[in-house]
C-alpha positions in Angstrom: -41.9 -11.6 -20.1 -43.8 -10.2 -23.1 -47.2 -8.6 -22.8 -48.9 -10.7 -25.5 -49.4 -14.4 -25.5 -50.1 -16.4 -28.6 -51.9 -19.4 -27.1 -54.4 -19.5 -24.2 -53.3 -23.0 -23.3 -51.1 -25.7 -24.9 -51.6 -29.0 -23.2 -48.6 -29.9 -21.2 -47.0 -26.4 -21.6 -49.4 -23.6 -20.6 -49.6 -20.1 -21.9 -46.7 -18.9 -24.1 -45.5 -15.3 -24.1 -43.3 -13.7 -26.7 -39.8 -13.1 -25.3 -37.6 -12.4 -28.4 -38.5 -12.0 -32.0 -35.6 -13.4 -34.1 -36.9 -13.2 -37.7 -39.7 -10.8 -38.5 -41.4 -10.2 -41.8 -45.0 -9.1 -42.0 -45.3 -10.9 -38.7 -42.9 -12.8 -36.5 -41.5 -15.9 -38.4 -39.1 -17.2 -35.8 -39.4 -16.2 -32.1 -38.7 -17.4 -28.6 -41.5 -17.7 -26.1 -41.5 -18.2 -22.4 -44.1 -20.0 -20.2 -46.4 -17.9 -18.0 -44.7 -17.4 -14.6 -41.6 -19.4 -15.6 -39.1 -17.5 -17.7 -36.6 -20.5 -17.5 -38.7 -22.6 -19.8 -38.1 -21.3 -23.3 -39.7 -22.5 -26.6 -38.5 -21.8 -30.1 -41.5 -21.1 -32.3 -41.6 -21.1 -36.1 -44.5 -19.8 -38.1 -45.3 -22.6 -40.6 -48.5 -21.2 -42.1 -49.9 -18.0 -40.7 -53.0 -18.0 -42.9 -54.1 -21.3 -41.4 -52.6 -20.7 -37.9 -50.0 -23.5 -38.0 -46.9 -23.1 -35.8 -44.1 -25.5 -34.9 -42.9 -25.3 -31.3 -39.8 -26.8 -29.8 -38.5 -26.6 -26.2 -35.0 -25.0 -26.2 -32.4 -24.4 -23.5 -30.1 -21.4 -23.3 -27.1 -23.1 -24.7 -29.0 -24.4 -27.8 -30.4 -20.9 -28.4 -27.0 -19.3 -28.0 -25.4 -21.8 -30.4 -28.1 -21.0 -33.0 -27.7 -17.3 -32.6 -23.9 -17.5 -32.9 -24.3 -19.6 -36.1 -22.7 -22.7 -34.6 -25.8 -24.7 -35.7 -28.4 -23.8 -38.2 -32.1 -23.1 -37.4 -33.0 -26.3 -39.1 -30.5 -28.3 -37.0 -31.9 -26.7 -33.9 -35.4 -27.9 -34.7 -34.2 -31.3 -35.9 -32.1 -31.9 -32.8 -35.1 -31.4 -30.5 -36.5 -34.3 -28.5 -40.1 -33.1 -28.8 -41.6 -30.9 -31.5 -45.2 -29.7 -31.3 -47.3 -28.6 -34.2 -50.2 -26.4 -33.2 -53.2 -25.0 -35.0 -54.7 -21.7 -33.9 -58.4 -21.1 -34.6 -58.9 -17.3 -34.7 -62.7 -17.8 -34.1 -62.2 -19.0 -30.5 
C-alpha cells in the first residue's frame, strides 16, 4: 500500500492510497488506488481537472485491470463498463 493518500474520506469507500501510477505527466493522470487496510478493493482514478481538484473514480477488479493493461479493452471502455463511477472534488484549503 502506498504511503500517500489522496482523500481523507470518500463516503462509502474510505481513504484511498496510491498503489500503481499508470500514466504520469506533471502529476499522475491515471492511477490505481487501494482502500486503507483492504488491498483487495481497487479503484481506477483519472485526473479530470487537477487545477480544480476534479477526479473520476471507478471500482475495478483485477481481471478488468489486467485486460486494460494488456490492451484488450481501452481505458475509455474500462471506465464506461463500470457499474458505478464517482466524481470527486478536492478542496485544497481543507
